[in-house]
DOMI-371898 format. One line per field, with one value per residue (C-alpha): residue number from 1; x, y, z. Coordinates in Angstrom, 2 decimals. Layout:
N
k = [NUM ...]
c1 = [X ...]
c2 = [Y ...]
c3 = [Z ...]
// end
This chain:
820
k = [1 2 3 4 5 6 7 8 9 10 11 12 13 14 15 16 17 18 19 20 21 22 23 24 25 26 27 28 29 30 31 32 33 34 35 36 37 38 39 40 41 42 43 44 45 46 47 48 49 50 51 52 53 54 55 56 57 58 59 60 61 62 63 64 65 66 67 68 69 70 71 72 73 74 75 76 77 78 79 80 81 82 83 84 85 86 87 88 89 90 91 92 93 94 95 96 97 98 99 100 101 102 103 104 105 106 107 108 109 110 111 112 113 114 115 116 117 118 119 120 121 122 123 124 125 126 127 128 129 130 131 132 133 134 135 136 137 138 139 140 141 142 143 144 145 146 147 148 149 150 151 152 153 154 155 156 157 158 159 160 161 162 163 164 165 166 167 168 169 170 171 172 173 174 175 176 177 178 179 180 181 182 183 184 185 186 187 188 189 190 191 192 193 194 195 196 197 198 199 200 201 202 203 204 205 206 207 208 209 210 211 212 213 214 215 216 217 218 219 220 221 222 223 224 225 226 227 228 229 230 231 232 233 234 235 236 237 238 239 240 241 242 243 244 245 246 247 248 249 250 251 252 253 254 255 256 257 258 259 260 261 262 263 264 265 266 267 268 269 270 271 272 273 274 275 276 277 278 279 280 281 282 283 284 285 286 287 288 289 290 291 292 293 294 295 296 297 298 299 300 301 302 303 304 305 306 307 308 309 310 311 312 313 314 315 316 317 318 319 320 321 322 323 324 325 326 327 328 329 330 331 332 333 334 335 336 337 338 339 340 341 342 343 344 345 346 347 348 349 350 351 352 353 354 355 356 357 358 359 360 361 362 363 364 365 366 367 368 369 370 371 372 373 374 375 376 377 378 379 380 381 382 383 384 385 386 387 388 389 390 391 392 393 394 395 396 397 398 399 400 401 402 403 404 405 406 407 408 409 410 411 412 413 414 415 416 417 418 419 420 421 422 423 424 425 426 427 428 429 430 431 432 433 434 435 436 437 438 439 440 441 442 443 444 445 446 447 448 449 450 451 452 453 454 455 456 457 458 459 460 461 462 463 464 465 466 467 468 469 470 471 472 473 474 475 476 477 478 479 480 481 482 483 484 485 486 487 488 489 490 491 492 493 494 495 496 497 498 499 500 501 502 503 504 505 506 507 508 509 510 511 512 513 514 515 516 517 518 519 520 521 522 523 524 525 526 527 528 529 530 531 532 533 534 535 536 537 538 539 540 541 542 543 544 545 546 547 548 549 550 551 552 553 554 555 556 557 558 559 560 561 562 563 564 565 566 567 568 569 570 571 572 573 574 575 576 577 578 579 580 581 582 583 584 585 586 587 588 589 590 591 592 593 594 595 596 597 598 599 600 601 602 603 604 605 606 607 608 609 610 611 612 613 614 615 616 617 618 619 620 621 622 623 624 625 626 627 628 629 630 631 632 633 634 635 636 637 638 639 640 641 642 643 644 645 646 647 648 649 650 651 652 653 654 655 656 657 658 659 660 661 662 663 664 665 666 667 668 669 670 671 672 673 674 675 676 677 678 679 680 681 682 683 684 685 686 687 688 689 690 691 692 693 694 695 696 697 698 699 700 701 702 703 704 705 706 707 708 709 710 711 712 713 714 715 716 717 718 719 720 721 722 723 724 725 726 727 728 729 730 731 732 733 734 735 736 737 738 739 740 741 742 743 744 745 746 747 748 749 750 751 752 753 754 755 756 757 758 759 760 761 762 763 764 765 766 767 768 769 770 771 772 773 774 775 776 777 778 779 780 781 782 783 784 785 786 787 788 789 790 791 792 793 794 795 796 797 798 799 800 801 802 803 804 805 806 807 808 809 810 811 812 813 814 815 816 817 818 819 820]
c1 = [81.85 83.45 86.24 88.62 87.84 88.09 91.50 92.66 91.44 93.39 96.51 96.21 95.57 98.70 100.70 99.63 99.93 103.57 104.59 106.30 104.18 106.10 106.03 102.82 101.36 97.52 95.53 94.74 91.13 91.27 92.73 90.86 88.37 89.34 86.92 88.44 92.01 91.61 89.51 92.19 94.90 92.83 92.34 96.04 96.81 94.20 94.77 98.42 100.59 99.01 99.65 103.10 103.91 102.65 104.94 107.84 107.12 107.16 110.37 111.87 111.44 113.14 115.98 116.80 120.09 120.99 120.24 122.62 125.29 125.23 127.31 130.14 129.14 131.76 133.61 134.51 138.32 138.60 137.17 139.92 143.46 146.28 147.96 151.66 152.50 155.80 156.99 155.90 152.37 152.51 150.75 153.50 151.46 149.00 148.75 145.44 143.36 140.56 141.95 139.64 140.13 137.06 136.11 133.85 130.80 132.53 135.44 133.11 132.34 128.75 128.84 128.94 126.14 123.90 124.47 123.81 120.47 119.32 120.05 119.38 116.89 115.09 113.02 115.95 115.18 111.42 111.35 112.56 114.39 111.65 110.10 106.52 105.78 108.82 107.83 104.33 105.75 108.17 105.39 103.13 105.79 107.44 110.66 110.73 110.42 113.39 114.15 112.63 115.66 116.56 120.14 119.48 118.35 121.40 123.64 121.65 122.17 125.87 126.20 124.00 126.14 129.35 127.87 126.83 130.25 131.96 129.86 130.87 127.35 126.73 125.56 122.04 122.11 118.62 115.69 113.86 116.89 117.24 113.52 113.92 116.92 114.93 112.92 115.84 117.41 114.26 114.34 118.03 117.30 114.73 117.19 119.85 117.49 116.83 120.49 122.16 121.57 120.97 124.50 126.03 124.17 125.51 128.97 128.87 127.48 130.12 132.87 131.76 131.18 133.70 134.55 136.84 140.51 141.50 139.41 136.99 135.22 134.83 138.13 140.24 138.18 138.85 142.58 142.59 140.47 141.17 144.28 142.47 140.71 137.01 136.38 137.87 135.78 134.29 130.65 131.51 133.90 131.32 128.71 130.93 131.60 127.92 127.11 129.39 127.19 124.59 126.97 130.73 131.60 129.49 130.34 134.06 135.88 138.91 137.15 134.04 134.75 131.88 129.29 130.64 130.41 126.79 125.99 127.72 125.56 122.44 123.43 124.02 120.59 118.88 120.81 119.55 115.95 116.18 116.83 114.02 114.82 115.50 117.29 120.17 122.71 124.37 122.40 123.58 122.22 121.44 124.67 126.68 124.94 125.81 129.44 129.94 128.11 130.42 133.60 135.73 135.92 139.31 140.63 144.01 144.37 146.67 147.39 147.32 149.23 151.55 154.65 153.64 154.39 157.36 159.96 158.70 161.75 161.21 157.50 158.18 160.65 158.23 155.49 157.64 158.52 154.90 153.68 156.39 155.40 151.70 152.45 154.31 152.70 153.24 153.99 150.27 150.07 148.08 148.92 150.81 149.31 145.69 142.23 139.36 138.40 141.88 142.79 146.02 146.03 146.14 147.90 145.89 142.46 142.39 142.68 145.77 147.48 151.24 153.33 156.98 160.17 160.74 160.79 159.06 161.32 164.55 163.21 162.45 165.91 167.53 165.62 166.45 170.14 170.48 168.68 170.58 174.07 173.28 171.29 173.30 176.84 177.71 175.67 176.90 180.52 179.81 178.37 181.47 183.69 181.89 182.00 185.61 187.30 185.24 184.94 181.47 179.93 178.84 180.96 184.61 187.46 188.04 185.23 185.51 182.68 181.58 181.29 179.28 176.91 176.43 175.46 173.00 171.47 171.00 169.15 167.06 165.78 164.98 163.03 159.24 158.98 160.82 158.62 155.47 156.53 157.51 154.17 152.41 154.05 156.48 159.40 162.96 163.61 160.57 161.58 165.07 163.61 161.41 164.31 166.42 163.71 163.76 160.48 159.52 160.67 160.94 164.18 164.33 166.90 167.45 167.11 163.90 162.72 164.19 162.00 163.94 163.88 165.47 165.19 164.55 168.22 169.23 167.06 168.74 172.21 171.11 169.85 173.00 174.74 172.93 174.62 172.53 172.58 171.39 171.07 170.00 169.87 169.49 169.17 172.19 170.66 167.44 168.21 165.22 165.58 164.81 165.39 165.63 166.41 166.91 167.64 167.24 163.79 161.48 159.36 162.39 164.75 162.73 165.63 166.44 170.10 169.72 169.01 168.90 172.15 175.40 178.65 182.31 182.79 186.42 187.90 184.72 185.83 189.01 187.55 186.65 190.17 191.60 189.01 190.08 193.76 193.17 190.95 193.72 196.19 198.57 197.97 196.73 195.75 199.34 201.06 203.36 203.79 206.31 204.89 206.42 205.28 203.50 202.34 199.56 199.07 195.96 194.64 193.68 192.69 192.06 195.47 197.73 198.82 200.41 201.70 199.72 201.26 198.52 199.38 197.55 195.63 196.85 199.44 203.06 205.33 207.72 209.26 208.31 206.52 202.75 200.42 197.47 194.95 196.62 196.54 192.77 192.24 194.15 192.65 196.16 196.02 199.64 199.11 196.00 197.99 200.68 198.03 196.78 200.38 200.74 197.58 198.82 197.86 195.61 194.51 194.00 191.30 189.50 189.52 188.18 185.46 184.34 184.15 182.11 179.78 179.12 178.05 175.73 178.01 178.46 181.65 181.72 184.66 186.01 186.43 188.25 191.78 194.27 193.00 189.65 191.27 190.79 187.08 186.66 183.49 180.02 177.83 174.54 174.26 171.60 174.12 176.99 174.91 173.79 177.40 178.63 175.90 177.88 180.60 178.04 176.06 178.76 179.49 175.86 174.48 170.85 169.37 167.65 164.05 161.49 158.16 156.79 153.56 150.82 147.14 144.09 141.18 139.74 142.92 144.09 147.88 148.93 152.65 154.45 157.86 160.66 164.25 167.15 170.19 173.41 176.91 179.20 182.32 183.30 182.29 185.96 186.78 183.77 184.87 188.43 187.20 184.74 187.54 189.67 186.74 186.31 189.91 188.88 186.80 188.77 192.26 194.62 192.06 192.95 195.43 196.74 198.04 200.62 201.92 200.41 197.93 194.36 191.45 189.65 186.39 187.91 185.77 182.80 184.50 185.38 183.52 182.32 178.61 178.18 180.53 180.43 179.42 180.68 179.01 180.92 180.92 182.83 182.97 184.72 185.05 185.34 186.29 186.55 188.54 188.33 186.25 183.14 181.74 181.83 180.86 180.48 179.56 178.69 178.35 176.78 175.39 171.78 172.14 174.32 173.95 175.40 175.60 176.58 176.92 177.77 176.38 174.38 177.08 180.59 182.03 180.50 182.65 184.81 188.29 190.06 189.88 189.02 185.35 185.61 186.19 183.93 184.85 183.29 180.64 179.00 180.30 178.61 175.20 175.82 176.90 173.78 171.62 173.15 173.06 169.26 169.08 171.01 168.99 165.74 165.85 162.59 164.42 166.67 169.64 172.61 175.62 177.49 180.10 179.38 178.90 182.02 182.70 182.92 186.24 188.48 192.23 192.42 196.21 196.20 195.69 198.66 200.85 204.43 205.18 207.69 204.98 202.85 204.36 203.12 201.71 199.48 202.37 200.03 197.52 193.90 191.46 189.21 191.68 190.42 193.17 190.57 191.09 191.04]
c2 = [117.54 118.54 116.58 119.48 119.66 115.88 115.91 118.67 116.63 113.58 115.64 117.26 113.89 112.32 115.41 115.26 111.50 111.51 114.89 114.76 116.84 119.54 119.52 121.18 121.56 121.44 119.51 121.52 122.36 120.62 117.37 114.30 112.71 109.48 107.33 108.62 108.24 104.68 103.70 104.90 103.08 99.91 100.21 100.72 97.60 95.48 96.66 97.68 96.14 92.68 92.13 93.65 91.26 88.35 89.47 89.76 86.25 84.87 86.76 85.43 81.89 82.87 84.82 82.42 81.61 85.28 85.54 82.67 84.53 87.24 85.12 87.40 89.66 88.39 85.66 87.20 87.37 89.85 92.59 93.16 94.47 92.90 95.34 95.41 96.62 97.65 96.15 99.35 99.15 101.56 100.70 100.62 99.83 97.45 94.80 95.15 94.89 96.64 98.86 97.98 97.58 96.08 97.61 96.47 98.57 99.92 101.18 103.51 106.91 107.39 110.61 108.55 106.22 109.10 111.10 107.98 107.16 110.79 111.14 107.74 105.92 107.87 104.85 102.43 100.79 100.56 98.46 95.01 95.92 97.70 101.00 100.80 104.40 105.61 103.44 104.97 108.46 107.86 106.51 109.44 112.10 110.20 110.24 114.01 113.74 111.41 107.79 104.86 102.62 101.66 101.15 97.40 97.80 99.93 97.19 94.66 96.71 96.93 93.20 92.32 94.52 92.92 89.46 90.23 91.69 88.59 86.52 88.74 90.15 93.75 96.13 97.48 100.88 101.78 102.65 99.48 97.35 99.04 98.49 94.79 94.62 96.28 93.14 90.79 93.65 93.86 90.13 90.30 93.19 91.16 88.27 90.59 91.80 88.20 87.17 90.19 92.83 96.45 97.31 94.57 95.80 99.34 97.94 95.85 98.69 101.17 98.56 97.66 101.11 102.47 106.08 106.32 107.29 103.78 104.15 101.27 101.23 103.89 102.97 103.57 106.61 108.23 107.81 108.86 112.02 113.18 111.25 109.97 106.85 106.07 106.27 109.79 111.42 114.77 115.60 117.68 114.95 112.23 114.30 114.64 110.89 110.08 112.59 110.72 107.61 109.20 109.46 109.36 110.25 113.41 114.32 113.75 116.25 116.31 116.99 118.78 120.44 122.95 120.31 118.05 120.86 121.52 117.83 117.74 120.64 118.81 115.89 118.27 119.86 116.49 115.53 118.70 117.97 114.57 116.13 114.07 110.82 108.21 105.99 108.45 108.43 111.75 114.91 118.31 121.66 124.70 126.30 123.24 123.15 126.79 126.18 122.97 124.18 127.20 125.12 124.16 120.48 120.27 117.58 116.10 113.82 110.84 109.32 105.55 103.24 100.28 102.48 104.86 104.31 103.24 100.76 100.24 98.15 95.94 95.57 94.52 91.85 90.72 90.43 88.09 86.03 85.63 84.73 82.10 80.60 80.58 78.74 75.88 72.43 69.19 65.79 65.30 68.46 70.33 73.82 73.78 77.11 77.25 78.50 76.32 75.62 74.34 77.31 79.24 82.60 85.64 88.67 90.96 89.69 87.88 90.75 89.38 91.20 91.04 91.94 92.66 93.27 96.70 99.62 102.59 105.12 103.40 102.94 106.64 107.62 105.14 106.39 109.99 109.20 107.52 110.33 113.04 111.86 111.04 114.20 116.66 115.69 112.44 112.61 116.14 115.01 112.03 114.28 116.49 113.41 112.08 115.35 116.09 112.73 110.51 110.72 109.16 109.91 108.33 105.45 105.45 105.35 101.74 100.77 100.91 101.91 98.33 97.59 100.74 99.91 96.43 97.85 100.32 97.75 95.30 97.98 98.79 95.25 94.82 98.07 98.19 100.33 97.79 94.95 96.95 97.79 94.19 92.96 95.45 93.77 96.56 95.57 95.83 98.70 100.59 99.94 101.26 104.35 105.02 104.53 107.08 109.70 112.72 113.57 115.80 114.08 114.73 113.57 112.94 114.98 115.57 119.33 119.03 117.32 118.47 119.08 118.31 116.84 113.40 109.94 106.79 105.86 109.24 108.47 105.11 106.65 109.51 107.20 105.09 108.08 107.83 106.36 103.73 102.68 100.03 99.96 97.16 97.36 94.32 93.52 91.20 89.30 88.28 88.62 90.95 93.32 96.80 98.92 98.10 100.72 99.29 102.54 106.32 106.54 103.59 105.57 106.03 103.17 100.12 97.63 96.48 96.78 94.99 91.42 91.38 93.18 91.26 93.18 92.75 93.26 94.44 95.07 94.24 90.60 91.14 90.47 86.97 86.44 87.40 85.31 82.26 82.94 83.37 80.28 78.29 79.50 81.17 84.67 86.75 90.42 91.31 88.99 91.19 91.20 93.15 96.25 95.49 94.15 90.78 88.97 86.53 84.14 84.48 83.27 85.99 83.18 79.46 78.71 81.35 82.38 85.58 87.13 90.08 92.40 94.81 98.15 100.34 103.53 105.31 103.27 103.51 100.46 101.37 97.93 98.12 95.39 95.86 94.10 92.30 94.56 97.63 96.00 95.60 99.10 100.57 98.10 97.26 94.96 93.83 92.71 90.77 89.00 88.19 86.65 84.48 83.40 82.40 80.28 78.48 78.61 75.54 75.49 79.24 79.63 76.50 77.81 81.14 79.39 77.54 80.73 82.45 79.47 79.55 83.21 82.64 83.51 80.79 80.86 78.37 75.96 77.43 80.78 79.36 80.69 82.92 86.01 85.70 87.37 90.78 90.41 89.76 87.67 89.11 89.12 90.84 93.52 91.28 88.50 90.79 92.51 89.20 87.99 91.00 90.40 87.33 89.54 91.39 88.25 86.20 84.14 83.11 83.50 84.42 84.31 87.68 87.64 89.95 88.43 88.27 86.62 86.66 86.47 85.86 88.29 86.53 86.81 83.22 82.91 81.27 82.09 82.40 83.68 81.48 81.77 79.40 80.52 78.55 78.83 80.34 80.81 80.68 83.52 84.29 84.55 86.79 89.07 89.22 90.29 92.76 94.37 94.68 96.24 98.78 99.84 100.67 103.51 104.43 104.60 106.41 106.38 102.72 102.78 99.30 100.43 103.17 105.14 107.54 105.74 106.00 103.72 104.07 104.97 107.79 110.45 109.22 110.80 113.98 117.23 116.31 116.53 112.80 112.64 113.62 110.14 109.31 105.96 102.68 101.25 99.07 99.06 98.34 100.25 98.62 99.76 97.60 97.60 100.89 102.37 100.71 99.91 101.64 99.74 100.44 97.89 99.53 97.49 98.54 96.38 96.78 97.47 96.14 98.13 97.58 100.28 99.87 102.62 102.40 102.71 99.84 99.32 98.79 100.73 103.89 104.98 107.70 108.18 108.93 107.75 111.22 110.32 106.79 105.01 103.39 106.07 108.74 106.82 104.68 105.61 109.07 107.41 105.28 108.37 110.35 107.36 106.78 110.47 110.33 106.93 108.12 111.33 109.35 108.29 106.36 103.80 102.97 102.08 101.47 103.79 101.59 98.92 95.45 92.59 90.44 86.85 86.24 84.45 85.91 86.37 90.11 90.04 89.05 92.74 93.94 94.51 95.74 99.38 98.41 96.74 99.77 101.76 105.03 103.20 105.97 108.43 111.19 110.52 111.61 109.75 109.56 107.54 104.03 101.60 98.89 98.20 95.12]
c3 = [67.77 64.49 62.88 63.40 67.14 67.48 65.79 68.13 71.10 69.93 69.38 72.82 74.43 72.98 73.78 77.41 77.50 76.51 77.92 81.28 83.68 85.50 89.26 90.54 87.03 86.86 84.24 81.12 80.38 77.03 78.43 77.15 79.61 81.29 79.27 76.05 77.28 78.54 75.53 73.19 75.13 75.09 71.33 70.82 72.84 71.09 67.53 67.75 70.42 70.51 66.78 67.18 70.01 67.89 65.04 67.44 68.70 65.15 64.35 67.56 66.24 62.98 64.65 67.47 65.77 65.73 69.43 70.04 68.10 70.74 73.09 72.00 74.88 77.29 75.47 72.13 72.16 69.33 71.48 74.04 73.78 75.78 78.15 79.06 82.57 84.11 87.40 89.16 87.79 84.86 81.61 78.97 75.88 74.26 71.60 69.80 66.72 68.58 71.33 74.20 77.91 79.57 82.90 85.69 86.56 89.66 87.51 85.59 87.06 88.32 86.31 83.12 84.20 85.33 82.14 80.08 81.73 81.72 78.01 76.49 78.75 81.51 82.59 82.40 85.73 85.00 81.81 80.78 77.63 75.65 76.75 75.42 76.33 74.41 71.43 71.27 71.67 68.83 66.59 67.37 66.75 63.90 65.89 66.35 70.14 70.38 69.68 71.49 71.83 75.36 76.53 76.29 72.68 71.86 73.27 71.27 68.11 68.83 69.39 66.44 64.17 65.44 64.95 61.37 60.58 61.93 59.52 56.63 56.23 55.24 57.93 57.42 55.72 54.45 56.71 55.73 56.49 59.87 60.52 59.69 62.02 64.81 65.55 66.32 68.29 70.43 70.98 71.90 74.27 76.17 76.37 77.74 80.46 81.56 81.40 82.99 85.63 84.72 85.87 83.71 80.64 81.09 81.73 78.53 76.43 77.50 77.09 73.55 72.06 69.54 70.37 67.29 67.20 68.34 71.49 71.94 75.29 77.94 79.60 76.51 75.50 78.88 78.33 74.68 75.00 78.55 79.65 82.71 83.94 83.54 87.28 87.42 84.68 85.67 84.78 81.69 80.46 81.07 79.21 76.17 75.94 76.46 73.72 71.33 71.73 69.46 66.50 67.17 63.58 63.78 67.36 67.08 69.32 67.04 63.74 65.02 68.37 68.14 67.27 70.00 72.56 71.54 71.89 75.30 76.46 75.25 77.47 80.39 79.82 79.77 82.90 84.62 83.57 85.28 88.67 90.25 88.47 91.12 88.57 88.58 91.38 90.53 89.80 88.65 89.75 87.65 88.83 87.80 84.45 83.84 84.78 82.77 79.67 79.44 79.70 76.74 75.88 77.59 75.29 76.30 73.30 73.66 70.28 70.52 68.25 68.70 68.62 71.37 75.02 77.07 75.83 72.24 71.29 74.31 73.63 70.05 71.18 73.87 71.25 69.18 72.23 73.35 69.87 69.65 73.01 72.18 68.92 70.64 70.44 72.30 70.78 70.07 68.02 70.66 71.83 75.12 76.19 75.13 76.01 77.20 73.58 72.79 70.62 71.25 72.96 70.71 72.18 69.89 70.90 74.21 76.67 78.36 81.22 80.70 83.74 82.94 84.91 83.35 85.79 84.17 85.90 84.92 81.40 81.12 82.36 79.96 76.92 77.77 78.31 74.90 73.14 75.01 74.11 70.50 69.77 71.83 70.95 69.24 66.03 65.37 65.75 63.51 60.80 60.96 60.75 57.70 55.78 56.65 56.07 53.74 49.97 49.89 53.30 55.51 54.23 55.20 52.70 53.76 51.37 47.61 45.28 44.66 48.37 48.96 46.11 47.50 50.87 49.34 46.98 49.84 51.80 48.73 48.07 51.77 51.97 52.31 49.17 47.05 48.31 47.65 44.10 43.45 44.80 42.51 39.50 38.64 36.44 37.74 35.34 36.62 40.23 39.52 37.91 40.95 43.37 41.51 40.92 43.19 44.90 47.87 51.05 54.76 56.40 60.12 62.07 65.78 65.34 63.35 60.18 56.87 53.81 50.66 47.17 47.20 45.70 47.72 47.18 48.60 51.61 52.17 52.09 54.35 57.11 56.91 58.43 61.78 64.82 66.57 70.21 72.59 76.38 78.68 82.47 84.76 88.42 88.82 91.74 90.02 86.32 85.95 82.99 84.29 81.16 77.45 74.80 71.33 69.52 69.55 67.94 67.27 64.78 62.52 63.41 64.40 64.46 67.98 69.03 72.36 71.30 67.52 66.79 67.31 67.10 67.93 71.66 71.70 75.12 77.01 76.62 78.66 82.14 80.97 79.63 83.00 84.84 82.82 83.59 87.32 87.39 85.66 88.26 85.78 87.14 90.06 90.13 90.97 88.50 86.45 82.68 80.68 79.06 75.68 72.36 72.59 69.45 68.76 65.86 63.74 60.40 57.91 55.51 56.03 54.49 56.01 59.49 60.66 63.84 65.08 67.64 68.82 70.29 72.79 72.17 75.30 77.18 76.08 75.70 78.51 79.09 82.76 84.68 84.84 87.30 85.77 87.50 85.97 82.56 82.85 84.24 81.31 78.81 77.57 74.55 74.85 78.46 77.43 74.71 77.28 79.53 76.66 75.99 79.64 79.41 76.30 72.63 73.01 76.64 76.93 74.24 75.52 79.07 77.86 75.81 78.94 81.00 78.27 77.92 81.66 81.44 78.48 75.55 72.95 70.87 67.95 67.95 64.71 66.45 69.45 68.94 70.80 68.93 70.72 73.76 72.11 71.35 67.62 68.16 67.57 70.69 71.47 74.12 75.68 76.31 77.31 79.98 81.44 81.44 83.45 86.05 87.15 88.69 90.85 91.73 93.44 90.36 89.67 86.15 85.53 82.07 81.50 82.77 81.19 82.28 85.80 84.70 82.07 83.03 80.89 80.96 84.01 86.04 85.61 85.40 82.12 82.22 85.54 86.57 85.29 86.54 85.96 87.98 87.55 88.97 86.35 88.48 92.13 94.42 95.10 91.40 90.77 93.63 92.32 88.89 90.40 92.40 89.28 87.40 90.23 89.53 85.94 87.42 90.53 89.03 91.38 94.21 94.93 97.84 97.02 93.62 94.17 91.27 88.76 86.57 85.33 84.55 81.23 83.02 85.06 83.38 85.41 88.43 86.54 86.04 82.57 81.75 82.29 85.31 88.94 90.09 93.58 94.26 94.30 90.79 88.39 84.62 81.37 78.12 74.73 71.24 68.16 64.94 63.00 65.84 64.43 67.88 71.25 74.40 78.07 80.72 84.05 87.22 90.55 93.38 92.17 88.46 85.70 82.50 79.06 76.38 72.73 70.08 66.39 62.87 61.41 58.79 60.16 57.24 58.73 61.65 63.17 61.74 65.02 68.61 69.89 69.42 68.09 71.41 73.96 76.50 74.27 72.33 75.02 78.48 78.56 78.04 81.13 83.04 82.08 82.97 86.40 87.28 87.11 88.77 91.81 92.02 92.27 95.91 95.57 93.45 96.42 94.21 96.47 96.38 98.84 98.19 96.89 99.32 99.23 100.33 104.07 103.72 101.07 100.80 100.16 100.20 96.53 95.77 97.84 94.80 95.42 94.79 92.14 90.12 89.31 86.43 85.03 82.03 80.72 80.86 82.01 79.24 79.31 81.51 78.48 76.41 75.76 74.83 74.21 70.52 68.42]
// end
């Protein structure tokens, strides 16, 4: 036998040895005889595999420490994102350094598993981590017939790489470095096969793999690329994701759709070829292959970052709260909330499940309502106001040039750009030059971004001209926060106006003034006060006092007698001052401070004075909303609750529901105030208050865009000095919602009350919100009346006909007299 013929025999033998025989195929005439075939195999084992196994054994001894490092499989905290859920089970967002959601094997579609085995490891269920036949085939063909790595080895490589990165070591790049790394990977693979089931290995591999675009693991990848769950992936979708396992940078559906489609079809072809493979639970037919291979990728890309998702302002505040709690230590210096190793939980790494009180539907309606009013109407009117009336818009003429410069310079030094330049060692002169140099910029606008040439200082002044808003909605019975909107657009305006912003509350304070007066016994809902000028003493400086006699924006000073309930409905400042006078200059403010403290609002002693009756104090929307819940909750105060529970990755509860209800006022007093607040909306519809008069929330019953509401409700408008702030507090049996609107700087405001009042700035947002809430019958938000006390003297509202003057003198229902 010639050398040439012998070589051909060897080549044919190996080809037939490693070629999968087609069904019914007969042996070729030139197939090697059995003695030659078995002799060759025996030689390979004796001269090849035995030494290789000895080398592997020696390397195992040297790499035992690296095998131990692979305990990161299940316990490495840096590998899982924490997920925030709404009360109705919707994923709202994640906290992550690596965006991974670990799934169980049963949560992964059989399509994925079948495509994976067919493509990457046909004999997956036949080997123990290393496929000897695939290794020999790869050696013989020099890798041209496919790689030899099993799924277990690929997981080992993944874990080995992660372990080396965690140690700060460089990842192998050259072929020789990869070859050297192959041996510990093989050892790790055999360990994995002994430690875990085949299903667990697939589960871990698919959970660990980085599919790029902030999608680590099959669960996140399913959401990012197809907007679906891993157990719902269709065959063509599963094939694409399995195809990415070969090289996600190359087969990236966003940057290389054609190459990715070709790779997907290769996976489908391999899947079809494995029609008889019993290791695969799902098979595809020729017809299915033809259909799927012709389909487009069908990408439904969902960009993932920390800003995306529902309630971004809420999630940011929740993040701060959780980090603060996880940092708390006991008297021994140990973390109060900690893992088994004593270390604190990390929301970015520990795969926590965070269940919140937010309702995804209410949150969506709230976000849309805020955006709708600001973008559709209010911001446009504000822009007109600024251009028409102010010399240096958006700043009002109340501010001089020095004050405006101080505001702008303060914003400059607190900007990210300034801090970056300062950190880079730039001089103050250079920083000033940069801030006043015009460059191409893109300005955010509701109607579409604006491309322009502007300096960073121009940008600061431009964004000062935007009205901001906050909305918080609570269940008054439980204190659960159901919606939280901190601003119109988190991408542009990240500052939260629910809890972080504290502004003057204006007329929204009046119900607590009246509650204090009624509780003291100096007034009832029908107690009459003269509708004339009433003055209050205040201190403009620490050394001077003056009398201040506030007027009303809508009500005329007629000299007639006005019942207390009408004074609240019309938000009459002079009547509120008269009530404070009746309570006493000393006792009145103290009584009011006590009422406010009971509903969660702290007023410093130095601010306790008669002038506090008109709302000059700064309070957050967060606290004001919780305070108004007392009226709808029979006098019981609940601190706002945002967390239902927090679980670790294993389902153990580490933070549970915490509520601390306390009695703020009697049930009778709460009902009295609630009834008076209902009159703010109902106006002339109240049969116990004859005469022609209106409440400041009457537009909610009107035909305006935000009106048409027929349900039982209560509320209170509020407007502050110079129209800097507009408030609306809406109360229903199931939801209490606070809304605030204003510019970040109080020197930016409307000139006139036409738009610069709570009834125009904030109330429409509440109206838009509740329109959608009531339409959604699945929410089951009551439209019926509040539940009152069983024993209550309702005669206190039977005011005499002579005590109900026409105090608005036919004025508009949109007028808001609530000024300070």
